[in-house]
C-alpha positions as CSV (number, residue, x, y, z in Angstrom):
1,M,30.0,121.0,127.8
2,A,28.8,123.8,130.1
3,S,26.5,122.9,132.3
4,R,22.7,124.1,131.8
5,E,21.7,124.5,135.0
6,P,19.1,127.7,135.4
7,G,20.5,131.0,135.6
8,R,24.0,129.9,134.9
9,W,24.0,131.1,131.4
10,K,22.5,134.2,132.2
11,P,24.4,137.6,131.6
12,I,25.3,139.4,134.5
13,D,27.0,141.8,132.5
14,V,26.4,142.9,128.7
15,K,28.6,145.9,127.2
16,V,27.7,146.5,123.3
17,H,30.2,148.8,121.9
18,V,28.6,150.5,118.7
19,S,30.0,153.6,118.9
20,T,33.9,151.7,118.5
21,G,32.3,149.1,116.5
22,A,34.4,146.3,118.8
23,G,31.1,144.4,119.3
24,V,29.4,142.7,122.5
25,D,30.8,141.6,125.5
26,I,29.0,139.2,127.9
27,H,30.0,138.0,131.1
28,W,27.9,135.2,131.9
29,A,26.8,134.2,135.5
30,D,28.4,131.1,135.7
31,G,32.1,133.4,135.3
32,H,32.3,132.7,131.4
33,R,33.0,135.9,129.0
34,S,32.2,135.9,125.5
35,H,33.1,138.5,122.8
36,Y,30.9,138.8,119.8
37,G,32.4,140.3,116.9
38,F,29.3,142.6,114.6
39,P,30.1,140.7,111.2
40,F,30.2,137.0,113.1
41,L,26.6,138.5,114.8
42,R,25.3,139.6,111.6
43,D,26.6,136.0,110.3
44,H,25.0,133.9,113.0
45,C,21.4,136.3,112.7
46,P,18.3,133.8,113.8
47,C,15.6,135.6,111.7
48,A,13.2,133.9,109.5
49,L,15.0,135.5,106.3
50,C,18.5,134.5,107.2
51,N,17.7,131.1,108.3
52,E,16.0,130.7,104.8
53,E,18.7,131.9,103.2
54,R,21.2,130.2,105.0
55,G,19.1,126.9,104.0
56,R,19.9,127.9,99.8
57,E,23.5,128.0,100.8
58,P,23.9,124.1,99.8
59,A,22.0,124.5,97.0
60,R,23.8,127.5,95.8
61,Q,27.4,125.6,96.6
62,A,26.3,122.7,94.4
63,A,25.1,125.0,91.3
64,Q,28.8,126.3,91.1
65,S,31.0,125.6,88.5
66,P,33.4,122.5,88.6
67,S,36.1,125.0,88.9
68,G,35.1,126.3,92.8
69,P,34.1,129.7,93.9
70,S,35.7,132.7,92.1
71,P,39.2,133.5,92.9
72,L,37.8,137.3,93.2
73,P,35.5,137.3,95.5
74,L,33.7,140.7,95.4
75,Y,34.4,143.3,98.0
76,K,32.1,143.4,101.1
77,P,31.8,146.2,103.3
78,R,32.8,145.5,107.1
79,I,29.5,145.0,108.8
80,I,29.1,147.5,111.8
81,A,25.9,147.9,114.1
82,R,24.4,151.4,113.6
83,A,22.5,150.8,116.7
84,A,21.4,148.1,119.6
85,S,18.6,147.2,121.9
86,A,17.7,145.2,124.6
87,V,14.5,143.3,124.2
88,G,12.6,142.3,127.0
89,H,15.4,140.8,129.4
90,Y,16.4,137.9,127.6
91,A,17.6,139.3,123.8
92,L,19.3,142.1,122.0
93,Q,18.3,143.4,118.7
94,F,20.7,145.1,116.1
95,D,20.4,147.3,113.4
96,F,23.3,146.7,111.2
97,S,25.2,149.0,108.5
98,D,24.0,146.6,105.5
99,G,20.4,147.7,106.9
100,H,19.6,144.4,108.3
101,S,17.3,144.9,111.8
102,T,14.8,141.7,112.2
103,G,17.2,139.4,114.1
104,I,16.4,139.0,117.8
105,Y,19.6,137.3,119.6
106,S,18.7,135.7,122.7
107,F,21.1,135.3,125.5
108,E,20.3,131.7,125.3
109,L,21.4,132.0,121.5
110,L,24.4,134.5,122.0
111,R,25.5,131.3,124.7
112,E,25.1,128.5,122.2
113,I,27.0,130.4,119.5
114,C,30.0,131.7,121.8
115,P,32.8,131.9,119.0
116,C,35.8,131.6,121.8
117,E,38.2,128.6,121.6
118,A,36.6,126.8,124.5
119,C,33.2,126.6,123.4
120,R,34.5,125.6,119.8
121,A,36.0,123.0,121.4
122,E,33.1,121.9,122.8
123,G,31.7,122.0,119.4
124,R,29.4,125.2,119.8
125,G,29.7,128.2,117.5
126,S,30.5,127.3,114.2
127,T,28.2,125.0,113.8
128,F,25.1,127.6,114.4
129,K,21.7,125.9,113.4
130,P,19.0,128.0,114.8
């Protein structure tokens, strides 16, 4: 697992690509590089409302019909960020195209949920639990 020494998980370069919709690229002080697509960030929103909704998901899945989820899921438009802003020197906040804008993504959280192959191999990223 990557060292959590003070300063190593701090970003040295952050690029947010709102106009192209490409997502966020972060170069970390320990040399690691992360890329986050906007749909990924929206799915991992750390706000209280989203945390509560994620908590309900197991109950919702248990209540589904025995045949499983619908084979024809409803169309969901691709989520993009309409705007992004820094929150002090410790976080980013996004205004997503679905109208959601309350999540504050600390750099520590972003490093914890890094979706790259190496971080997933270490057990981070897809195991998000704020």
